[in-house]
TIPA-823736 format. One record per residue (C-alpha): residue number from 0; residue in one letter; chain; x, y, z. Coordinates in steps of 0.02 Angstrom, whole numbers, plus 32768, in hexadecimal, padded with zeros to 4 digits. Layout:
# TIPA-823736
NUM, A, A, X, Y, Z
...
# end
This chain:
# TIPA-823736
0, M, A, EB5E, 417E, F4F7
1, A, A, EBEC, 4114, F4B9
2, R, A, EC78, 4172, F460
3, P, A, EC60, 4115, F3B7
4, L, A, EBA7, 4141, F3B8
5, R, A, EBC9, 41FC, F3D7
6, I, A, EC47, 4200, F347
7, A, A, EBC9, 41AD, F2D2
8, L, A, EB41, 422B, F301
9, L, A, EBB9, 42C0, F2E4
10, L, A, EBEA, 427F, F238
11, F, A, EB33, 426B, F208
12, T, A, EB0B, 431F, F23E
13, L, A, EB9E, 4366, F1DA
14, S, A, EB62, 430B, F140
15, L, A, EABE, 436D, F147
16, L, A, EB0E, 441C, F151
17, P, A, EB25, 443B, F094
18, K, A, EA6C, 441C, F07A
19, I, A, EA3E, 4494, F106
20, V, A, EAB3, 451E, F0C8
21, T, A, EA80, 4516, F011
22, T, A, E9C7, 4501, F02D
23, S, A, E964, 45A2, F00C
24, P, A, E8C4, 45CB, F06C
25, L, A, E875, 45E7, EFC2
26, S, A, E87C, 452C, EF9F
27, D, A, E800, 450B, F02B
28, A, A, E750, 44ED, EFE2
29, Q, A, E6F8, 454D, F06E
30, V, A, E768, 45E6, F056
31, R, A, E749, 45E8, EF9B
32, D, A, E68D, 45DA, EFB8
33, L, A, E693, 466E, F032
34, L, A, E6EE, 46DB, EFB5
35, S, A, E676, 46B1, EF29
36, H, A, E5E2, 46EF, EF8E
37, G, A, E636, 4784, EFE3
38, D, A, E65F, 4838, EFB0
39, P, A, E6C6, 4832, EF0F
40, A, A, E728, 48CC, EF46
41, V, A, E76F, 4868, EFD7
42, K, A, E809, 4809, EFA0
43, P, A, E87A, 4799, F006
44, L, A, E926, 47DD, F02E
45, A, A, E973, 4755, EFC4
46, L, A, E927, 47A4, EF27
47, R, A, E933, 485F, EF4C
48, H, A, E9E1, 4878, EF04
49, T, A, E9A5, 483C, EE59
50, S, A, E904, 48A1, EE59
51, K, A, E8E2, 495A, EE42
52, Y, A, E8D5, 496D, EEFD
53, E, A, E93D, 4A00, EF3C
54, S, A, E982, 49F3, EFEB
55, R, A, E952, 4A82, F05E
56, H, A, E9E8, 4A63, F0CC
57, L, A, EA5D, 4AFA, F0D5
58, R, A, EAEE, 4A8B, F0A1
59, P, A, EAAA, 4A10, F021
60, S, A, EB1D, 497E, F006
61, I, A, EB23, 4991, EF4A
62, H, A, EB2D, 4A4A, EF17
63, V, A, EBD0, 4A6A, EEB7
64, P, A, EBC7, 4A33, EE01
65, N, A, EC72, 49F0, EDD2
66, A, A, EC67, 4A48, ED2B
67, K, A, EC69, 4AF0, ED82
68, R, A, ED0D, 4AD4, EDDB
69, D, A, EDAD, 4B21, ED9D
70, T, A, EDDB, 4A9F, ED1A
71, S, A, EE95, 4AC0, ED1B
72, S, A, EEEE, 4A1D, ED3D
73, T, A, EF9B, 4A6C, ED42
74, P, A, EFEA, 4AAE, EDE2
75, D, A, EFAA, 4B5A, EE14
76, V, A, F036, 4BD3, EDE9
77, G, A, EFC4, 4C69, EDD8
78, Q, A, EF7F, 4C44, ED2C
79, I, A, EED7, 4C8C, ECFE
80, A, A, EE46, 4C1F, ED37
81, S, A, EDE5, 4BB8, ECB7
82, F, A, ED38, 4B6C, ECC5
83, A, A, ECC8, 4AF5, EC68
84, G, A, EC2B, 4B5E, EC5B
85, D, A, EC05, 4C00, ECB6
86, P, A, EC96, 4C41, ED20
87, Q, A, EC85, 4C28, EDDC
88, P, A, ECDB, 4C73, EE75
89, I, A, ED46, 4BD8, EE8B
90, R, A, EE01, 4BBC, EE86
91, G, A, EE3F, 4B0E, EEB1
92, A, A, EDF8, 4ADF, EF5B
93, L, A, EDC5, 4B94, EF81
94, G, A, ED1D, 4BE7, EF63
95, D, A, EC78, 4B9D, EF29
96, T, A, EBF7, 4BAE, EE9F
97, F, A, EB74, 4C35, EE8A
98, L, A, EACC, 4C02, EED3
99, S, A, EA7C, 4CA1, EE8E
100, N, A, EA8E, 4CFE, EDEA
101, S, A, EB2A, 4D59, EDB0
102, N, A, EB58, 4DC0, ED17
103, H, A, EBBE, 4D37, ECC6
104, D, A, EBF2, 4DA4, EC33
105, I, A, EC49, 4E1D, ECA9
106, D, A, EC8E, 4D8B, ED10
107, E, A, ECD6, 4D40, EC71
108, Q, A, ED31, 4DE2, EC48
109, N, A, ED74, 4DF2, ECFA
110, L, A, EDA6, 4D42, ED2E
111, D, A, EE2C, 4D87, EDA0
112, N, A, EDA8, 4DE7, EE01
113, L, A, ED44, 4D46, EE14
114, A, A, EDCE, 4CC4, EE30
115, A, A, EE6E, 4D25, EE50
116, P, A, EF19, 4CD3, EE59
117, T, A, EF4D, 4CA6, EF09
118, T, A, EFDA, 4D27, EEFB
119, D, A, EF59, 4DB3, EF04
120, A, A, EF55, 4DF8, EFB5
121, G, A, EF1F, 4E8D, F01B
122, T, A, EEAE, 4F19, EFDE
123, V, A, EED5, 4F6E, EF39
124, P, A, EE50, 4FE4, EEF5
125, N, A, EE04, 4FC9, EE4A
126, L, A, EE82, 5001, EDC7
127, K, A, EE19, 4FDE, ED2C
128, W, A, ED89, 5035, ECD2
129, S, A, ED36, 500A, EC2E
130, M, A, ED03, 5097, EBBA
131, S, A, EC6A, 502C, EB93
132, L, A, EC2C, 504F, EC44
133, G, A, EC33, 510B, EC2A
134, H, A, EB9C, 5178, EC07
135, T, A, EB9D, 51A8, EB4E
136, R, A, EB62, 5257, EB1F
137, L, A, EB0A, 5250, EA77
138, L, A, EB19, 52F3, EA18
139, K, A, EAED, 5335, E96C
140, G, A, EB89, 5307, E90B
141, G, A, EBD5, 5285, E97F
142, W, A, EBE6, 5246, EA31
143, V, A, EC5E, 5245, EAC4
144, R, A, EC7C, 51DB, EB60
145, E, A, ECFA, 51F6, EBEA
146, Q, A, ED5F, 51A4, EC73
147, T, A, ED85, 521B, ED02
148, I, A, EDB7, 520B, EDB7
149, T, A, ED02, 51E7, EDE8
150, D, A, ED0A, 5149, ED7C
151, L, A, EDBC, 5114, EDA9
152, P, A, EDED, 516A, EE4D
153, P, A, EEA5, 5132, EE4C
154, S, A, EEBF, 518E, EDA6
155, K, A, EEE9, 5238, EDEF
156, D, A, EF5F, 5272, ED66
157, I, A, EEFE, 5245, ECC9
158, A, A, EE4B, 5249, EC87
159, A, A, EE15, 520D, EBDC
160, A, A, ED89, 5216, EB5D
161, E, A, ED57, 51BF, EABD
162, L, A, ED15, 523E, EA3F
163, R, A, ECBB, 5219, E99C
164, L, A, EC9E, 52A0, E919
165, S, A, EC2D, 5282, E883
166, A, A, EC6A, 52B3, E7D6
167, N, A, EC9A, 536D, E7D2
168, A, A, EC60, 538A, E887
169, Y, A, ECC6, 53F6, E8FF
170, R, A, ECF7, 53E9, E9B5
171, E, A, ECD3, 549D, E9DF
172, L, A, ED58, 5522, E9FF
173, H, A, ED98, 550F, EAB1
174, W, A, EE2F, 5505, EB23
175, H, A, EE60, 54A9, EBC3
176, R, A, EEBA, 54D0, EC64
177, V, A, EF18, 542D, EC48
178, A, A, EF71, 53DD, EBB5
179, E, A, EF12, 5379, EB33
180, W, A, EF5E, 52E2, EADA
181, G, A, EF02, 5286, EA4F
182, Y, A, EF12, 51DC, E9FA
183, V, A, EEB4, 51C1, E957
184, L, A, EE50, 5120, E96D
185, G, A, EE03, 512C, E8C0
186, G, A, EDDA, 519F, E82F
187, T, A, EE2A, 5245, E800
188, G, A, EE20, 52F7, E83E
189, R, A, EE6E, 53A4, E846
190, I, A, EEA9, 5405, E8DF
191, T, A, EECF, 54BE, E8F6
192, A, A, EF1F, 5521, E984
193, V, A, EF62, 55CF, E9AF
194, D, A, EFE7, 55EE, EA33
195, E, A, EFFF, 5680, EAAB
196, N, A, F06B, 56DC, EA2B
197, G, A, EFE8, 56D8, E9A2
198, R, A, F03F, 5650, E940
199, N, A, EFC9, 55D0, E8F5
200, F, A, EFCB, 5519, E8C8
201, I, A, EF63, 54AB, E854
202, S, A, EF7D, 53F3, E829
203, D, A, EF1F, 535A, E7F0
204, I, A, EF1B, 52BD, E85C
205, K, A, EEF4, 520B, E82B
206, G, A, EECE, 5164, E87B
207, P, A, EF18, 50B7, E859
208, T, A, EF0C, 507C, E7A5
209, N, A, EF4A, 4FDB, E756
210, G, A, EFA8, 4FA8, E7F2
211, T, A, EFFE, 504F, E80D
212, D, A, EFFF, 50A9, E8B4
213, P, A, EF98, 514A, E8C7
214, D, A, EFC4, 51FC, E8F6
215, I, A, EFC7, 5248, E9A3
216, Y, A, EFBE, 5301, E9CF
217, Y, A, EFDB, 5372, EA65
218, F, A, EF92, 541B, EA99
219, P, A, EFEF, 5472, EB29
220, P, A, EF87, 54B6, EBBA
221, G, A, EF27, 5553, EB8D
222, V, A, EF41, 5548, EAD1
223, P, A, EE99, 5563, EA78
224, H, A, EE72, 54E4, E9F0
225, S, A, EDF1, 548E, E983
226, I, A, EDDA, 53E0, E938
227, Q, A, ED78, 53B7, E89A
228, A, A, ED50, 530E, E84D
229, L, A, ED79, 52EE, E797
230, G, A, ED3F, 5266, E720
231, D, A, ECCD, 51E9, E776
232, G, A, ECEE, 522E, E824
233, L, A, ED69, 5225, E8B3
234, E, A, ED7B, 51C8, E958
235, L, A, EDFA, 51FC, E9DC
236, L, A, EE3C, 51C5, EA83
237, L, A, EE59, 5265, EAE6
238, I, A, EECC, 526F, EB7E
239, F, A, EECE, 52FE, EBFD
240, T, A, EF4E, 531D, EC86
241, D, A, EED4, 5323, ED18
242, G, A, EE69, 5293, ED53
243, N, A, EDE5, 530D, ED92
244, F, A, EDC7, 534C, ECE2
245, D, A, ED0E, 5374, ECFA
246, A, A, ED34, 53F3, ED82
247, T, A, ED00, 54A7, ED61
248, G, A, ED8F, 550C, ED1C
249, T, A, EDDA, 5482, ECB2
250, T, A, ED89, 5498, EC05
251, F, A, ED52, 553C, EBB7
252, M, A, ECDF, 5543, EB1E
253, L, A, ECE2, 55E0, EAB2
254, S, A, EC25, 55E8, EA93
255, D, A, EC03, 55C9, EB4D
256, W, A, EC75, 5658, EB7E
257, L, A, EC26, 56D3, EB04
258, A, A, EB75, 56A0, EB34
259, H, A, EB9D, 56C9, EBEA
260, T, A, EBEB, 5773, EBC8
261, P, A, EB7F, 580E, EBAB
262, L, A, EB5D, 581D, EAF1
263, E, A, EB94, 58D3, EAE7
264, I, A, EC3D, 58A2, EB32
265, V, A, EC53, 5817, EAB3
266, A, A, EC25, 588B, EA24
267, K, A, EC9A, 5913, EA63
268, N, A, ED28, 5895, EA75
269, F, A, ED17, 5856, E9C3
270, G, A, ECEF, 5901, E979
271, V, A, EC46, 58CF, E92F
272, N, A, EB91, 58FF, E945
273, T, A, EB2D, 589B, E9C3
274, S, A, EABA, 5863, E937
275, V, A, EB49, 5800, E8EC
276, L, A, EB51, 5795, E988
277, A, A, EA97, 5779, E99F
278, Q, A, EAA2, 56C0, E972
279, I, A, EB2E, 568E, E9E9
280, P, A, EAFE, 55E3, EA35
281, Q, A, EABA, 55F9, EAE4
282, K, A, EAF3, 554B, EB12
283, D, A, EB98, 5505, EAD7
284, P, A, EB78, 547D, EA54
285, Y, A, EC19, 541D, EA7D
286, I, A, EC0E, 53D0, E9CE
287, Y, A, EBC3, 5429, E938
288, E, A, EBB0, 5408, E87F
289, A, A, EC08, 5463, E7F1
290, T, A, EBA0, 54CA, E779
291, I, A, EC21, 54B1, E6EE
292, P, A, EC8F, 5416, E6DC
293, P, A, ED47, 543A, E6FD
294, P, A, EDD2, 541C, E67E
295, P, A, EDFC, 5361, E67A
296, L, A, EE86, 5306, E6D7
297, G, A, EF31, 5349, E6A5
298, S, A, EEF0, 53F8, E681
299, A, A, EF07, 5449, E72C
300, A, A, EF72, 54D3, E6DF
301, A, A, EEDC, 550B, E679
302, E, A, EE83, 553B, E71B
303, A, A, EF19, 5585, E774
304, V, A, EF0B, 563C, E7A7
305, S, A, EFAA, 56A3, E792
306, S, A, EFE4, 56EA, E838
307, P, A, F058, 5780, E83E
308, Q, A, F0A9, 572B, E8D6
309, G, A, F0CB, 568E, E871
310, T, A, F0A5, 55D8, E899
311, I, A, F0C3, 5574, E937
312, P, A, F175, 552F, E92A
313, L, A, F156, 548F, E98A
314, Q, A, F0F7, 5405, E932
315, Y, A, F056, 53D9, E98F
316, V, A, F03D, 5338, E92B
317, F, A, F0A9, 529C, E939
318, Q, A, F09A, 5217, E8B2
319, L, A, F0B0, 516D, E904
320, S, A, F0B5, 511D, E857
321, K, A, F15D, 5171, E839
322, Q, A, F1AB, 513B, E8DF
323, E, A, F21B, 50A3, E8E2
324, K, A, F1E6, 5014, E951
325, T, A, F252, 4FE7, E9E5
326, V, A, F252, 4F2A, E9D5
327, A, A, F25A, 4EDC, EA81
328, P, A, F300, 4E85, EAA5
329, G, A, F29E, 4E01, EB03
330, G, A, F22F, 4DDF, EA6D
331, G, A, F175, 4DEA, EA86
332, G, A, F152, 4E87, EA22
333, W, A, F184, 4F3D, EA11
334, M, A, F16A, 4FEB, EA58
335, K, A, F166, 509F, EA1A
336, I, A, F18A, 5122, EAA0
337, Q, A, F166, 51DD, EA91
338, D, A, F199, 5267, EB09
339, S, A, F1D8, 5319, EB0A
340, S, A, F28C, 52E9, EB2F
341, T, A, F2A3, 5277, EA99
342, N, A, F22E, 528E, EA05
343, F, A, F191, 52F5, EA2C
344, P, A, F1D3, 539A, EA77
345, V, A, F12A, 53F0, EA8C
346, S, A, F0E5, 5363, EAFA
347, T, A, F132, 53A2, EB9B
348, S, A, F0A5, 5364, EC0D
349, L, A, F087, 52B6, EBC4
350, A, A, F0F7, 5224, EB97
351, S, A, F0AE, 5191, EB3A
352, A, A, F0D0, 50E7, EAEF
353, L, A, F077, 507A, EA6F
354, V, A, F093, 4FC4, EAA2
355, Y, A, F07C, 4F2C, EA31
356, V, A, F081, 4E84, EA8B
357, E, A, F089, 4DE7, EA22
358, P, A, F016, 4D52, EA48
359, N, A, F044, 4D08, EAF3
360, G, A, F0C6, 4D92, EB09
361, M, A, F0D8, 4E02, EBA2
362, R, A, F10D, 4EB2, EBD1
363, E, A, F197, 4E8B, EC4F
364, L, A, F18F, 4EA7, ED0B
365, H, A, F1B0, 4F61, ED24
366, W, A, F17C, 5003, ED7A
367, H, A, F17A, 50BE, ED57
368, T, A, F19C, 5165, EDAC
369, A, A, F0EE, 51A6, ED80
370, D, A, F041, 515A, ED7B
371, E, A, F029, 50EF, ECDF
372, W, A, EF80, 5105, EC8B
373, L, A, EF59, 5084, EC07
374, Y, A, EEDB, 5068, EB7C
375, I, A, EEBE, 4FC3, EB23
376, I, A, EEAE, 4FDE, EA67
377, S, A, EE96, 4F27, EA3B
378, G, A, EEAF, 4E7A, EA85
379, T, A, EEA1, 4E33, EB34
380, G, A, EF1E, 4E48, EBC1
381, R, A, EF3F, 4E1D, EC76
382, A, A, EFA2, 4E80, ECF6
383, T, A, EFCA, 4E76, EDAF
384, A, A, EFE8, 4F17, EE0F
385, F, A, F060, 4F06, EEA2
386, A, A, F03F, 4F92, EF20
387, G, A, F0C7, 4F63, EF9D
388, S, A, F0AF, 4F21, F04F
389, S, A, F078, 4E75, F013
390, T, A, EFE7, 4EC0, EFB1
391, S, A, EFB9, 4E9A, EEFC
392, R, A, EF24, 4E84, EE88
393, T, A, EF0F, 4E3B, EDDA
394, F, A, EEA3, 4E87, ED50
395, D, A, EE67, 4E50, ECA4
396, F, A, EE5B, 4EC9, EC12
397, Q, A, EDFE, 4ED0, EB6D
398, A, A, EDF1, 4F50, EADF
399, G, A, EDB1, 4FF8, EB1C
400, D, A, EDE9, 4FDB, EBD0
401, T, A, EE4E, 505D, EC2D
402, G, A, EEB9, 5040, ECC5
403, V, A, EF37, 5090, ED38
404, F, A, EFD1, 5050, ED92
405, P, A, EFFC, 50D1, EE18
406, V, A, F0AE, 5111, EE22
407, S, A, F12D, 5089, EE4E
408, Y, A, F0AE, 4FFA, EE4C
409, G, A, F106, 4F61, EE04
410, H, A, F0A6, 4F13, ED73
411, Y, A, F0A9, 4EB6, ECCE
412, M, A, F02E, 4EA3, EC3D
413, R, A, F018, 4DF8, EBEE
414, N, A, EFC1, 4DD3, EB4A
415, L, A, EF41, 4D4B, EB6F
416, S, A, EF24, 4D1D, EAB9
417, P, A, EF89, 4C94, EA62
418, T, A, EF5B, 4CDB, E9B7
419, E, A, EF36, 4D97, E9C1
420, P, A, EFA9, 4E28, E9F1
421, L, A, EF88, 4E99, EA87
422, I, A, EF99, 4F53, EA5D
423, F, A, EF8E, 4FD8, EAE3
424, L, A, EFC5, 5088, EB12
425, E, A, F029, 50BD, EBAA
426, L, A, F015, 5174, EBE0
427, F, A, F071, 51D7, EC67
428, K, A, F05F, 5287, ECA9
429, A, A, F119, 52A4, EC93
430, P, A, F192, 52F4, EC17
431, K, A, F1F6, 5253, EC02
432, Y, A, F1CC, 519A, EBF5
433, V, A, F220, 513D, EC85
434, D, A, F213, 5085, ECB4
435, F, A, F27A, 500E, ED1F
436, S, A, F292, 4F58, ECEC
437, A, A, F292, 4ED4, ED76
438, T, A, F2FD, 4E5F, ED0D
439, Q, A, F37F, 4EE3, ECE3
440, W, A, F389, 4F1A, ED99
441, L, A, F3B0, 4E6B, EDD6
442, A, A, F428, 4E47, ED47
443, L, A, F48F, 4EE2, ED72
444, T, A, F493, 4EC0, EE2E
445, P, A, F520, 4E52, EE77
446, P, A, F4DE, 4DA0, EE5E
447, Q, A, F4FB, 4D66, EF10
448, I, A, F488, 4DEE, EF55
449, V, A, F3FA, 4DB4, EEE6
450, A, A, F41E, 4CFB, EF00
451, D, A, F41C, 4D0A, EFBD
452, L, A, F376, 4D67, EFBB
453, L, A, F317, 4CFA, EF3E
454, N, A, F367, 4C53, EF6E
455, I, A, F3A1, 4C32, EEBD
456, S, A, F44E, 4C0D, EE78
457, T, A, F4C6, 4C95, EE43
458, A, A, F4CA, 4C3F, ED99
459, A, A, F410, 4C62, ED85
460, V, A, F42C, 4D18, EDB2
461, S, A, F4BE, 4D28, ED3A
462, A, A, F452, 4CE7, ECAD
463, L, A, F3D7, 4D79, ECBD
464, K, A, F3D8, 4DF8, EC2E
465, K, A, F438, 4E98, EC51
466, E, A, F3DA, 4EF5, EBC9
467, K, A, F329, 4F34, EBE9
468, Q, A, F2B8, 4EB4, EB97
469, L, A, F21A, 4F1F, EB87
470, L, A, F1B4, 4E89, EB4D
471, V, A, F1D2, 4DCD, EB58
472, T, A, F18D, 4D38, EAFA
# end
């Protein structure tokens, strides 16, 4: 074939290609007729992606809704993940959507469990527990729920309980092998105690009112005591200096003791006839109701019993409302610290701090010489626990959550809200509150040492604050 003829034939063939490529088999009359008379459930591949047909292939080509992806368009610097719709186990190019059900409400409250920052590494045990997950004991005159070592195994030093007493109800007479520390979450009440020398103590306690901070109290180990609600009732956060608080030999109820001692021995001990003790409860009530309302708030002295040994010299109640705030040099809020070495002498086994973090503020990077146990009073927070050896894990916190940062774990606590404060408690089984500031440490170290390690300029190191910041904006 002559060369000009071959070129002409090639050009003609190329001119037909667009028609071949764009032509659909569905435009053929015979194909359309076949489909109209066939099984309507059978659809051509060209239409399946627009139908309700679901591919049975293990890796369907279209299975990740774009709306479920982490919608953050900014560089990933460890910020909390955000999603349009239900949260998914996705962060950037990592992870994939749920194909089955999930408890999205819990996922939403724990985004850093679901889509952790890439800085999380290694295996860190769970360091968070919500009081809302605890079993609540409903009693006549109130309720109680606990967090012990069985709920939060890393919390070896501290256990906690939320206790509610109805109006005039009592927490029965008892004592503990360990210390008891209380924070008044709401309402008003009255506490009593007697020490080993026969000296007694009575005082009213009150919760937050009109923006003021509440009272806290402390009972040393072994000191017998009682708690009674006044007014409309009382709710307490109770702290105990042993994570295994439910173990036998930790709490001792008076009625339980007497019910399990021969009646003639009890009568002989108290110098009464056995008939007087016939109605002793055979099972400790834990909470019981008053038969006569007590004198109102502010009238504790009217109930006080005069002791020939006098009264307990150390004050068991600390009024947070009368303590000055330590405003953070770094901005971001304030703190109130209580311990036996500075302002609460009787509290030799527990040091504490009430922390107020302003919107978007943060408790600075720091660590402690004892386990830190925390309780979120209000707001939402986020913290990363650094366990050493390239190991860390991030947690999210809401009101009623408890948590623990084991001794020396580096951590922070950031307020996630741009409008609401974050308020929480820090507790330590220690006589003194001790923390180390990462910023202060670096600022007081020769700048060249820090600069050479972190690959930053000495000017940047010299600009660090030499004063402990506590909180930052």
